N, C-alpha and C positions, 0 to 999 in steps of 0.2 A: 519684476523689479528686483534687482539684487540688493539684498540687505545683509551685509556681513557685519552683523552686530559684533564689535570687538569689546567686549567687556570682560572683566575679571582680573585677575592676578598680577600684581606688579610691586615693586619697590621696597627699598630700604633695609638696612641691617639693624632693625629693631625687632623686638619679638612680636609674635602673632597676637598676643593679648593686647598690646598697646594699639595695634592696627585695628583689632576688632572693636575697640572702644570708639573708633571713628565710624566704621560701618561694617557690620558682620558679613554682608553679602559679597563684598569685594575686598578680600584680604590680599594686599599687594606687597610683594617682597622684591628687594633689590636683586636683579639678575634673573628674575622669573621670565618664562616664555610660554607661549601656548599657540595652538594652531586650530583654525576653524576651516572646515572643508565645505564648499557649497555644492549643491546638487540641483538638477532640474526636476521637473515633475515626474520624470520617468526614472529617477534614481541614478542618473548618469552624472559623474563628476564634471563640473564646469569650471572649477578653479578652487583655490584655497588662499588663505591669508595667514601669515605668521606674525606674531606679535612679541616684542621684546622690550623690557624696561631699559631705557637708556639714560634717564635722569630722575632724581628724586630729592626732595628737600622737605624738611618739617616746617610747619608754620605754627603760629600760636593757637590755631583752632583745628589743625589737621595736617594735611600735607599736599604738595603739588608734585606732579610727575609728568614725564614725557614718555610715550610709548612709540616705538618704531614699528610701523606696519608695512610688510612687504607682501604684495599680492602676486599670484602665479596663475597662469591660464590652465586649461584642462590638460595640456601637455607638459605641465610642470615648468614652463618657461617663465622666468620673472618678468612681470609686466609693469610694476609701478612700486615706488617706495615713498612713504610719507611719514611725518611725525605728528602725533596727536596728543592733546593735553587731557589728562585725567587728574582730578583733584578731589579732596575731601575737606569740607568745611562744616564745622558744627554738626557732624554725623551725617551730612548729606553728600553723596557722591555726585560729581558733575562730569559729564562726558562730552568731548568735543563733537559737535554735530557733523563735522566733515567726514567722520567715519561712515556715514550713511550714503555717501556719494559713490557711485560706481567707479571702479578704478580706471575704466576706459575714459570716463569723463575727466577725472583728475589729471590723467596723463596728457590728454589733449589740451588742457588749460595750463600746464606747468610752465610754459614759456611766456605766458600772458600776465598782465597785471590783474590781481584779484583783490577786491575790497570786500572783506567778510565781516558781517555783523550778525547778531541774533542772540538767542538764549540757549545755553547748554542743556542737555538732557539730564534730569535729576533722578536719583534713587534715594529715598529716605532710609534711615537705619532700621526701620521697623515696617514690615509688610504684613498685611492681613487680607484675607479674601474679602472682596467688596471695596477695597480702597481705590480711590481715584487719584492718579498721579498727575503732576504738572506737565504741561506740554513743552515741547522743544521746537526751536525754529532756527533755520539758517538762511540768511540772505547773502547772496554773492553777486557782485557786479564784476563782469569780466570785460577787459578792454586790452588794446595793444596789439591786436593782430591786423596785418595788412589786408586780410580778406574780410575783416569785420570792422567797417568804418564807424559803426555805432556800438556803444557798450551793450552787452547782453546781460539781462538779469536772470538769476536762477534762484529759486526758493524751494526749500524743503520744510515741511511742517509735520510734526508727529503729535497728534492730538487724540482725545478720547481714550486716554490710557487708563486701563482698569485692571486690577488684580482679580482674575476670574476663578482660580482654583489653586489647589496644592496637589502636585502629582509627582510620581517617580518617573524619571526620564533616563533611558539607557543610551549611551553613545559609545563609540570606540574607546573613549577615554575612561569609561566607568558608568556606574549608576548613581544618580543624584536625586535628592529630595528637593523639589523645585516649586517656586511660585510661578504660575502661568499668567503672563501679562499681555493683554491684547491692546492694540492701538490702530489708529487710522493714519496712513502716511500720504501726505499730499505734496506733489511736486509740480512746479510750474516753470516753464521756459516759454516757448512759443505756444505750447499747449498745456492744459491742466490734466494731470493724471492722479487718480486716487486709488489706493490699494489698502488692504488690511494686513497687519503684521501681528504675529504672535511670537513671544519669546518666553523661554523658561530660565529663571534665575535661581541658582542654588547658593545656599549660604557657604561662604568661603571659597566659592569657585566662580561666581558671577554668571554670565549668560552661557549656557551650555547647548542651547538649541534655539533656532529661529525658523519660522515658516512665513511665507508671503502668499497672498491671494489677490486676485484682481477684484474690481468692484462688484463683479457678479458672483464672487465666492469660489472661483476656480483656482486651485493651487498653482502657483507659478514656480515655486522652488523652495528649498530649505537649506539650512546650514547646521552642522554639528561640531561640537568640540571633539577633535580627533587626537590631540596630543596635549599633554600638560606636563611641563618641567618645572 
């Protein structure tokens, strides 16, 4: 299961200190960009995603932003582009759950009508080993295709989120002091699929690494922060 966790760096021409007051793990700056590369279990590149801040506005309790995500296949051919919402309210970061959908699925649905509801994925301003974090959920009803007379329902849930450890992680973009967060990812269309995900979040950089496993514990793939501008 592809999990290109897009988190970290974006927005605004205010200083880092003000942004850190909202949430120290995701310092977002206007014009910032970063790249995540995904690999299969045999360390072969299977694609990458580039992220760029395209909108930012302050609010009374934090900020709201829009990040443009462009995905590429293993041959570096552009496959899909979308815009995702990231905000900070009262020191809690909220991430658009659409980022957890595979780009192939989003591309196949782009000409259809999509009714999306659910709860964004949250990250508090303080993390400690042993913390349990709130779940996230995306419900999507897809309709409008001539080949699909009935609406199709698609659900993603990220549950059982727990801060397991604090570790140093090295990627092509550098070495980072991280909190390791595990979770269970449940997807449902015609069939139900359950997997385990692990991500490493670094202060001031956001997510720098992710790994995914099937329900039997076999690694399916991982992603790394490979570029940071």
